[in-house]
N, C-alpha and C positions, 0 to 999 in steps of 0.2 A: 074403494081402496084405501083404507085406513095410512095414516102417516109411516108405522110400525111396516105396515106392509109394503113401503116404499124400498125399503132399507131392508129387511127381512124377509126370508122365504118361510112358507110354513114352519120348517122344522126347526127353524131359529138361527138360521146360519144366514151371514150377510149376501146379499146377493150378488150373481156376478159383474155387473156392471160396476159395481162398488169398489169389489176386489178388485180388479181389473187396475181402476183407478189410484188405489192406493200404493199397488205392484209399481205405476207408472211416476208415482213422486217420491215412493220409495225409493225407486232406482235412479230418478235424477239427485235426490237427496245423496244417496250414496256416491254416486260417482262425483259428487262433489266433495265429500269429505273424505272419500279415498284418494282426491285428486290431491286434494290438499295435503294432507299426512304425510305420503308418500310416493305423490306423483311425479316431482322433483326427481327422485334417488331411481325409479324407474326409466324415468324418460333416460339419466344421463347413462344409466345401464344398458339401456338399449341402443342408444346411442355410439355409445364404445363398442359395443360386437356390433357394429354394422346394420345395425337393424331399426332405428329412429321410431319407424311406425309399429311396431311389434310393439311400445310402451304405451300405445295408448292402447290397444286389443286386452293387456295384462289390467291394467286398470279397469279397462268398462269390465273383463269379469268380476274383478273382485266387486265392484260397486252390485254386479248383478247377484254374485251369491249373497254378499247382504241383504240386499232387497227379497230376495228368492227367502233368504230364510225369516226374514223377518215376519213377511207376509204366509208361509206357512207355517210358523213356530208361535205366533201371535196373533194372526188375523184368524186362520181359519184353525190354527191349534193341532195338527195333525202332524205326525211324523214325515220326514225326509221319502220316504218311498212314495207320500202323495204326487211328487214330481219327479218321478223315476231317479231319485237319488240318493235311495238307501242303500243298507248293504249289502241284502241280494242283487240291488241292480249292478253292485261295482264286481261282481264276481269274474274272474279273467276270460273266462270262455265269452262273455257277452263285449269285453274291449277286443277279444280276436277276433269274434266274429261279425263285430262293427265292423273293422278296418277291411275286412276281407270281404264284404258284400260292397262298401263301398271303392275298394281297389279295384276289383274285377269289374263291377259296373261301366266304371269307365277305362279302364284298363284292356280289356276284350277288345271291345270297338276299336280302340287306338289303333291296337296291333293289327286288323284287321283292313283299317284304313293304311297301314303303313304298306300292308302285302298287296294291296292294289293299286298303289303310287298316287292314293288320294293325300295321304299326309309324307313328307319325304323329311329324312334329316340331311342337314347341309352344316358345314364347317363354321365355326364361330370362333371370338376372340379366346386366344389359351388361359387358362386359368386352373386353379384347385379344385376338382368336381366334388371333395369330400367337404372341403371346406364352405362350398356354395351349399352345399346341399343338408350342413348344420343350419347353417345360417337360415335359408328357405326353410326349412322343418319347426325352426325355434318362432320364426313369425307366420308360418301357417297354424301351427296350435293352438295357440291361444284366441287365435281370430276365428276359426272353430267352432272352440269350445262359446267363444260373445255371441255368436248368432243363434248358437241353439239353444243358449240359456233367455235370448233373447225374444224366438221365437216358436220355440218349442217346447220352454222348459214349466214355470207358474202359468202364463199365457194359456198355452195347450191346455194343460192340467183344468183348470176354469172352464175353458170353454167347452171340454168335453164332456166336464160334468152338469153345465148348464143347456149346452143343448146335443148333446152326442157327439161321437169320435168324427163320424162324416163332417157334418157342418165346422167343428173346431180342425181336423185338417186342413180343409176348403178355405178356411179364413187366414187359418196360421200361414200356409203356401201363399195364399195372393199378398199377403205382407212382407214373407219372404222373399217374392219377388221382386216387389215393390222397389227394397231397400236395395237393390243392385240396381235400379235406374239411373241414380248419377254416376256411375262404372264407367271410364271409357268404353266408347265404342259401343254402349248399350244400342240393342235395335226391339224388337216386337219380338221377332224371333228368340233373341236370346234370353230376354226376361221370361219368356213361356216355359224355356227350357229349366230356365233357374225354379218357376215356380213350380214346373212336374220335380224337380230336384227336392222342393221343399214337402212333396205328397211323398217321396221315396223315403226321405229322414225322417217324414212322418210315419210312417210303415214299421219303420225300423225300431221307434220304441213301441209301438203297438203288438210290434210282433215281438219284441227281447223283451220287453218292460225296462228297460236301460238308457236313460238317458246319455251313460256312458257309452253304450253301443253308438248312438246317435251321432256321438260325438268323434266318435274312431270314424264310422262310417263317410261325417262330412271330412277331415281330416285325410284320411287314407284315399278317399278321391281327390282333390287339393293335390297331396302328393306326388298320386302319383304322376299328374301332368304336370306339375313342376320340378319332380327330381330328376327321374330316370328318363321322361320324356323332353323336359328344357322346352315345355309350348305355356303358352299365357294360360293366365288362370282367372275365370271372370271378368277378362280385358284387359288385366297386369299383366305384364312382361315382368317377368323374375330371373334372377341370373341364368346366363345360359352358358358355362364355361366350356367350353371346346367343339360343344354342338350345339345345334338348337331345332325345332321341330317344326316348319313351312305346312305352309296350306298350299295343296298343289290339284285340289278337287273344287267342286262346287260348293258356295259358303251352304246351301243348307242341308247338305249333307258331314261337311268338317266341322262348323261354325266359324271359320275367316279368320280374321282378326280377336275374336272373344276367345277362341279357342274351341279345341275339341266339345267341349262339355257343350256349345253352344249350338250343334248342328244333329241332324234325327239319326246321327250313330249313337250318339251318346244317350237319345231318348230312348232307342232300343233297347241300350245296355241295362237302364231304369228299368223297362218294361219286364226284364228278363231279371231282376232284382226285387220287383214286386211279386213277380207271381212267386219266386221262393220265399219273400217275405210273406204272401199272404198262406200259402202253405203251411210256412213254419208256426205263424199263427194258431191254423187249423191247428194242429198238435199239439200246442201250449195249451190251447183252452178244453181239449179233451183229456189233456193230462191231469 
């Protein structure tokens, strides 16, 4: 193999490993620049709102958008639609469909668990439901976009082009699962469920052609657990004014301290969602 062939494919494009390496370097560099320029301002604003952790997510999103832009526009020399962030991908129906798919995939199983007594509502400290909902929503929104850009944005696009959608979906879903290993209360079962969630969210992109839809599916999933149900999200307990959702069934079904997304009920919801998304993608390809 010639020296140029190590770096470039026969069509003249930079090979996938080098593109991914550039994306990783650009991401860390962008995080450093964004953190230096506006990090203190964002951190102070988030702390003043009572959500200090949200500032890190906002900085992370800004850095990833810069790194994605550099790689898409200057390395690959392609439009934003190459990473499912173009104008067509931002159509309102994609946002709505994504949110509904994510919300229903976890919301319906949770309500069924409540109906059979495996999850139960219990009193909690009094507080403002609306204020807590606003703060938690602001925390969850950039966090969901951060994880989507990190695992199912440029990385997913490059792997799909180089190896096909199946290996791309498998690799990015595994990375998505491993990113949650440091979370409080992580177990083999919970990380397996998060990995399946990565497959589910990747399928949203493949079915809709929109990273915005996957973002909304991710946000809708977390929002349903945190805001109306007041349950933990990936092991993190959030604000639960007036009531909270407690585990009263077997952990393998309800997820235990990790939250409902760690149990087989959530897996059933995701499988139902994947069935819909598969049919949705088939219709999209036929049209």
